[in-house]
C-alpha positions as CSV (number, residue, x, y, z in Angstrom):
1,M,-0.4,-0.2,-0.4
2,A,1.3,3.2,-1.1
3,A,2.5,5.3,2.0
4,S,-0.1,7.9,0.9
5,T,-2.7,6.1,1.0
6,I,-2.1,4.7,4.1
7,E,-1.5,8.3,6.2
8,A,-5.1,8.9,4.5
9,A,-6.5,5.9,6.3
10,A,-4.3,6.9,9.4
11,N,-6.4,10.7,9.0
12,A,-9.3,9.3,8.1
13,A,-9.5,7.3,11.6
14,K,-8.1,9.9,13.4
15,T,-11.2,11.8,12.9
16,A,-13.9,9.3,13.5
17,F,-12.4,8.8,16.5
18,T,-12.6,12.8,17.4
19,S,-15.9,12.9,15.8
20,A,-17.0,10.0,17.9
21,T,-15.5,10.9,20.7
22,I,-17.5,14.7,21.2
23,T,-20.8,12.5,19.9
24,S,-20.7,10.7,22.7
25,A,-19.4,13.5,25.1
26,A,-22.3,15.7,23.4
27,S,-24.8,12.6,24.1
28,S,-23.4,11.9,27.8
29,P,-26.5,12.6,30.2
30,F,-25.4,15.3,33.1
31,L,-24.9,13.7,36.3
32,P,-25.0,15.5,39.3
33,R,-23.7,15.2,42.2
34,Q,-24.6,11.9,44.6
35,T,-23.1,13.6,47.7
36,F,-21.9,17.4,48.5
37,D,-18.4,17.0,49.5
38,V,-18.4,19.5,52.6
39,S,-15.4,20.9,54.4
40,Q,-15.2,20.3,57.8
41,S,-13.7,23.5,58.3
42,I,-16.8,25.9,57.8
43,V,-18.4,27.4,61.0
44,R,-20.2,25.2,63.1
45,S,-22.3,27.6,65.7
46,Y,-24.2,30.4,66.0
47,F,-25.0,29.9,69.5
48,L,-24.7,33.8,70.9
49,G,-24.9,35.4,74.4
50,H,-28.7,36.1,74.2
51,H,-29.7,33.0,73.3
52,N,-28.4,31.4,76.5
53,A,-30.1,34.5,78.5
54,A,-33.4,33.6,77.0
55,L,-33.9,30.2,77.4
56,S,-32.7,31.1,80.6
57,R,-35.6,33.1,81.3
58,M,-38.0,30.5,79.5
59,R,-37.1,28.0,82.1
60,R,-37.9,30.9,84.6
61,V,-41.3,31.7,83.1
62,L,-42.3,27.9,82.8
63,S,-44.2,27.8,85.8
64,N,-46.4,30.1,84.2
65,V,-47.0,28.6,80.9
66,G,-49.8,26.2,80.1
67,L,-49.2,26.3,76.0
68,V,-45.9,26.4,73.9
69,I,-45.7,26.9,70.0
70,E,-42.8,25.6,69.1
71,C,-41.9,26.8,65.1
72,R,-39.9,24.4,62.9
73,D,-39.2,25.5,59.2
74,M,-40.7,22.6,57.0
75,R,-38.0,23.2,54.1
76,V,-35.5,21.6,57.2
77,P,-38.1,19.6,59.6
78,L,-35.6,17.7,61.0
79,T,-32.9,20.3,61.2
80,S,-34.9,23.0,62.6
81,W,-35.6,20.6,65.8
82,N,-33.8,22.0,68.2
83,P,-32.6,19.5,70.7
84,M,-31.8,22.4,73.4
85,L,-35.4,23.1,73.7
86,E,-36.2,19.3,73.4
87,S,-34.3,19.2,76.7
88,S,-34.7,22.4,78.2
89,L,-38.3,23.0,77.7
90,I,-40.5,20.3,75.2
91,S,-39.8,17.8,77.5
92,M,-41.4,19.3,80.7
93,M,-44.7,20.2,78.6
94,G,-45.7,16.9,78.5
95,G,-46.6,14.4,80.8
96,A,-47.3,14.9,84.6
97,G,-47.0,18.9,83.8
98,G,-50.1,18.5,81.3
99,R,-48.9,21.5,79.3
100,A,-49.9,21.6,76.0
101,R,-47.4,21.7,72.7
102,I,-48.1,22.8,69.1
103,I,-45.6,22.5,66.5
104,V,-46.2,24.6,63.7
105,Y,-44.1,23.6,60.4
106,T,-43.8,27.2,58.4
107,H,-43.1,27.9,55.1
108,R,-45.1,25.4,53.9
109,D,-45.7,27.3,50.8
110,L,-42.0,27.5,49.6
111,I,-42.7,23.5,48.7
112,A,-44.0,21.9,45.9
113,E,-47.3,21.0,46.5
114,K,-46.9,17.4,45.6
115,E,-43.6,17.0,47.6
116,G,-45.8,19.4,50.6
117,K,-48.4,16.6,50.4
118,R,-45.6,13.9,51.4
119,I,-43.7,15.7,54.2
120,I,-47.1,16.9,55.8
121,Q,-48.8,13.0,55.6
122,A,-45.3,12.1,57.0
123,L,-45.4,14.6,59.7
124,E,-48.5,13.8,60.8
125,K,-48.5,10.0,60.8
126,F,-44.9,10.4,63.2
127,H,-46.3,12.8,65.5
128,K,-49.6,11.4,65.8
129,N,-48.9,9.4,69.5
130,E,-47.2,12.2,71.3
131,L,-48.8,13.1,74.4
132,N,-50.6,16.6,74.1
133,T,-49.2,17.6,71.1
134,V,-50.9,19.3,67.6
135,V,-49.2,19.5,64.5
136,L,-49.9,22.3,62.2
137,F,-48.6,23.9,58.9
138,H,-48.3,27.2,58.1
139,G,-47.7,29.4,54.3
140,T,-48.0,32.6,53.2
141,G,-50.5,32.4,50.5
142,T,-52.7,30.4,52.8
143,E,-51.9,32.2,56.3
144,T,-55.4,33.7,56.8
145,K,-56.5,29.8,56.6
146,D,-53.9,28.4,58.6
147,T,-54.0,30.9,61.2
148,R,-57.5,30.1,61.4
149,T,-56.8,26.6,62.2
150,L,-54.3,27.7,64.8
151,L,-56.4,30.3,66.5
152,K,-58.8,27.2,67.2
153,E,-56.4,25.1,68.2
154,V,-55.2,27.2,70.9
155,R,-58.8,28.5,71.7
156,N,-59.6,25.1,72.6
157,I,-56.6,24.6,74.7
158,S,-57.6,27.7,76.9
159,N,-61.1,26.4,77.5
160,D,-59.7,23.5,79.1
161,H,-57.2,25.7,81.1
162,H,-58.9,26.9,84.5
163,S,-57.5,29.9,85.5
164,L,-58.5,33.2,87.0
165,T,-55.8,34.8,85.0
166,G,-56.4,33.0,81.4
167,L,-53.2,30.6,79.0
168,R,-49.5,32.1,78.9
169,A,-47.7,30.7,76.0
170,L,-44.1,31.2,74.6
171,V,-43.6,30.6,70.8
172,V,-40.3,29.3,70.3
173,G,-37.7,27.7,67.8
174,M,-34.5,28.4,65.5
175,P,-33.3,31.7,64.8
176,N,-35.8,33.1,61.9
177,A,-38.5,29.9,62.0
178,G,-41.0,32.6,61.7
179,K,-41.9,32.7,64.9
180,S,-42.8,37.2,65.2
181,T,-44.6,36.8,61.9
182,L,-46.7,34.2,63.4
183,L,-47.7,36.2,66.5
184,N,-48.1,39.2,64.5
185,R,-51.1,37.0,62.4
186,L,-52.1,35.4,65.9
187,R,-52.6,39.0,66.8
188,S,-54.3,40.3,63.6
189,Q,-56.4,37.9,63.6
190,G,-57.2,36.7,67.1
191,R,-58.3,40.2,68.4
192,P,-58.5,42.7,65.9
193,N,-57.4,46.4,66.7
194,P,-59.0,48.6,63.7
195,G,-57.7,51.5,66.3
196,G,-54.4,50.7,66.5
197,A,-51.7,48.3,65.0
198,S,-52.0,44.6,65.1
199,R,-48.0,44.5,64.4
200,V,-46.7,44.0,68.1
201,A,-43.6,42.0,67.1
202,R,-40.8,43.5,65.0
203,T,-40.0,40.6,62.1
204,G,-36.9,40.4,59.1
205,A,-35.4,38.2,57.0
206,E,-32.2,38.0,59.2
207,P,-32.2,36.1,62.4
208,G,-32.1,38.1,65.8
209,V,-34.5,40.5,65.2
210,T,-36.3,39.7,68.3
211,R,-33.6,39.5,70.9
212,K,-34.8,39.2,74.1
213,L,-38.6,37.9,76.1
214,G,-41.1,40.2,74.7
215,T,-44.1,40.9,76.8
216,P,-48.0,39.1,77.1
217,V,-49.3,39.7,73.8
218,R,-53.2,39.1,74.3
219,I,-54.2,37.0,70.7
220,L,-57.6,36.0,72.5
221,A,-60.5,37.6,74.2
222,G,-61.4,35.8,76.9
223,D,-64.9,37.0,79.1
224,D,-63.2,40.0,81.4
225,D,-59.5,42.0,80.6
226,S,-57.5,39.5,82.8
227,E,-58.5,36.5,81.3
228,G,-57.6,35.0,77.2
229,V,-54.6,34.4,75.8
230,F,-51.3,35.9,76.2
231,L,-48.7,35.1,73.9
232,L,-45.1,35.5,74.4
233,D,-42.5,36.5,71.8
234,T,-39.3,34.7,72.4
235,P,-36.0,34.8,70.3
236,G,-34.6,32.2,68.8
237,V,-32.5,29.6,69.9
238,F,-29.6,28.3,68.5
239,V,-27.7,25.2,69.4
240,P,-24.2,25.2,70.7
241,F,-22.5,23.0,67.8
242,V,-24.0,21.6,65.1
243,S,-22.5,18.1,64.9
244,D,-23.1,17.5,61.3
245,A,-21.5,20.4,58.8
246,E,-24.1,19.8,56.4
247,A,-26.9,20.3,59.0
248,M,-25.5,23.9,59.1
249,L,-25.5,23.9,55.3
250,K,-28.8,23.8,55.6
251,L,-29.8,25.9,58.3
252,A,-27.4,28.5,56.5
253,L,-29.3,28.2,53.1
254,V,-32.6,29.0,54.8
255,G,-31.2,32.0,56.8
256,C,-31.5,30.8,60.5
257,V,-27.7,32.1,60.4
258,K,-26.2,35.5,60.1
259,D,-25.6,35.8,56.1
260,G,-21.7,36.1,55.7
261,L,-20.9,33.5,58.7
262,I,-20.3,30.7,55.8
263,S,-19.2,32.0,52.7
264,W,-22.1,32.9,49.9
265,V,-20.3,31.2,47.4
266,T,-20.2,28.2,49.5
267,V,-24.2,28.3,50.4
268,A,-24.6,28.8,46.6
269,D,-23.1,25.5,46.0
270,Y,-24.9,23.5,48.3
271,L,-28.0,25.2,46.7
272,L,-27.0,23.7,43.0
273,Y,-26.2,21.0,44.2
274,H,-29.8,20.3,46.1
275,L,-31.1,22.0,42.4
276,N,-29.6,19.3,40.0
277,R,-30.8,16.8,42.4
278,Y,-34.4,18.4,42.5
279,D,-34.2,18.5,38.4
280,P,-31.1,17.5,37.1
281,T,-32.2,19.1,33.3
282,G,-30.8,22.5,34.5
283,Q,-34.0,23.8,34.1
284,A,-34.5,26.2,37.4
285,Y,-31.5,27.8,36.0
286,R,-31.6,27.8,32.3
287,L,-31.9,31.6,32.7
288,Y,-27.8,31.6,33.9
289,C,-26.8,28.5,32.6
290,D,-26.8,26.6,28.9
291,E,-26.6,23.1,29.9
292,P,-26.6,21.8,33.5
293,T,-23.2,22.1,35.3
294,N,-22.1,20.7,38.9
295,D,-19.3,23.9,39.2
296,V,-20.6,26.6,41.5
297,H,-18.3,29.5,39.7
298,E,-19.5,28.4,36.2
299,F,-23.0,28.5,37.5
300,L,-22.2,31.7,39.7
301,R,-20.9,33.5,36.4
302,G,-23.9,33.1,34.1
303,V,-25.8,34.3,37.1
304,A,-23.8,37.7,37.6
305,R,-23.6,38.5,33.4
306,R,-27.5,38.0,33.6
307,T,-28.1,40.1,36.8
308,G,-25.2,42.5,35.7
309,K,-23.1,41.3,39.5
310,L,-20.2,43.0,37.7
311,V,-16.8,44.3,39.4
312,K,-13.9,46.0,37.2
313,G,-16.0,46.4,33.5
314,S,-16.8,42.6,32.8
315,E,-15.0,40.1,36.0
316,E,-18.2,38.6,37.9
317,F,-18.7,39.5,40.8
318,L,-19.1,35.9,42.5
319,E,-20.3,36.4,46.1
320,G,-22.9,39.1,45.5
321,A,-24.3,36.8,42.5
322,A,-24.5,33.7,45.1
323,D,-25.8,36.1,47.5
324,W,-28.8,37.0,45.0
325,V,-29.2,33.8,43.6
326,V,-29.6,32.5,47.7
327,R,-32.6,35.1,48.1
328,R,-33.9,33.9,44.9
329,W,-34.5,30.5,46.8
330,R,-35.2,31.8,50.1
331,N,-38.7,33.6,48.7
332,G,-39.6,30.4,46.7
333,L,-38.1,32.0,43.2
334,L,-35.8,29.3,42.0
335,G,-37.3,25.9,43.0
336,K,-39.4,24.8,46.0
337,F,-38.0,21.8,47.7
338,A,-36.7,20.5,50.7
339,L,-33.8,19.9,51.9
340,D,-33.6,17.3,54.3
341,Q,-34.7,14.1,53.5
342,V,-38.1,13.2,55.2
343,S,-39.2,9.2,55.6
344,E,-40.0,7.2,59.2
345,T,-36.3,6.5,59.1
346,S,-35.3,10.2,59.3
347,L,-37.4,11.2,61.5
348,E,-36.6,8.5,64.0
349,Q,-33.6,9.2,63.9
350,A,-33.9,12.9,64.4
351,K,-36.0,11.9,67.8
352,R,-33.3,10.0,69.7
353,R,-30.7,12.9,68.5
354,S,-32.8,15.5,70.0
355,L,-33.0,13.1,73.5
356,E,-28.9,13.2,73.7
357,P,-27.4,16.1,75.1
358,P,-26.7,18.8,72.7
359,L,-23.0,19.3,73.3
360,S,-20.9,22.7,73.9
361,M,-18.5,23.9,71.6
362,N,-15.6,22.9,74.1
363,Q,-17.2,19.8,74.4
364,A,-16.8,19.3,70.5
365,R,-13.2,20.4,70.8
366,K,-12.5,17.9,73.7
367,R,-14.0,15.5,71.7
368,D,-12.2,15.7,68.7
369,K,-9.0,15.9,70.5
370,E,-9.3,12.8,71.7
371,Q,-10.6,11.5,68.3
372,R,-7.4,12.8,66.3
373,R,-5.2,11.2,69.7
374,E,-6.7,7.8,68.7
375,R,-6.3,8.2,64.9
376,N,-2.6,9.4,65.6
377,A,-2.6,6.3,68.2
378,A,-3.5,3.8,66.3
379,K,-1.6,5.0,62.6
380,Q,2.1,4.3,65.1
381,T,0.7,1.1,66.3
382,Q,0.2,-0.2,62.5
383,S,3.2,1.5,61.3
384,R,5.7,-0.8,63.9
385,L,3.5,-4.3,62.8
């Protein structure tokens, strides 16, 4: 065979191989990340001084309280379950004490209807046999109906509570779980005051707006001025230490910790991970990226160019883009889904964790130090063998 013929055949084979490779790469389906690689160095606590002070104050007033309303974020129904409240307050509500508890899962409107129904059924089944406990759900768009249902339950509990001074109730939960918003809606619908303001608690998108126990606010009237139902707003209480680093990311994404405590880019990367698991086609962020991606920098560069988050002329401002896109998701404008996997097994695991004494930061450091010492000792033993 002539040399020119051999060379032509080789070039043809090379072209065919390259074309096949490109075609194969283009036709390969996008594979979202199945796990998220969490840095163990991220901040693990948002337990501030006023959290501890508020918890102490709550314990002191508990003897005068007949009802606890606990708010949990329905996007993270397990992660926003605070074991500090469980061990310090909630465990004292049932049993011989006979105090009632209403668990309100907030932000139900920020989960798609089909998934929301499944989660509601799982949570209702899980809480069904808990003593003195009622479970309700609350969201924007259905707040009038949801608040009316909650007021009906509060009134039923009040009717069973015989006291000359009425029923005192605490509203508790993680920071930014919707406590103050709920109190304002209860006040507005329960005891409307056309001549005055119905908004009695400050609210905000950031955690920490409420920093101390408020004065009792009447949400339902009684037969006279000393009766009815009085609700005390409380600061959100975080846990001293979050042992699961991914749980900290979940709380940062929904806004339970102060924005900026964890890098916006890291939080946006965790959001991208969930967006791809929710819909691997990338349809939720097609405005910013032509194709689905696992690369947070590619994702944020697309967001920055689309929204004008630029610095130095045309350089993309990734932190600003991450801030913007996370807030879009929080407002339900970039997919509506839960971050926790809610199942019978995961609920039982969360219940067991809630009964364990919460670790302080110092205890966590000590445990980590002991574990490192054990690992080093094991390595030294192995090296001598």
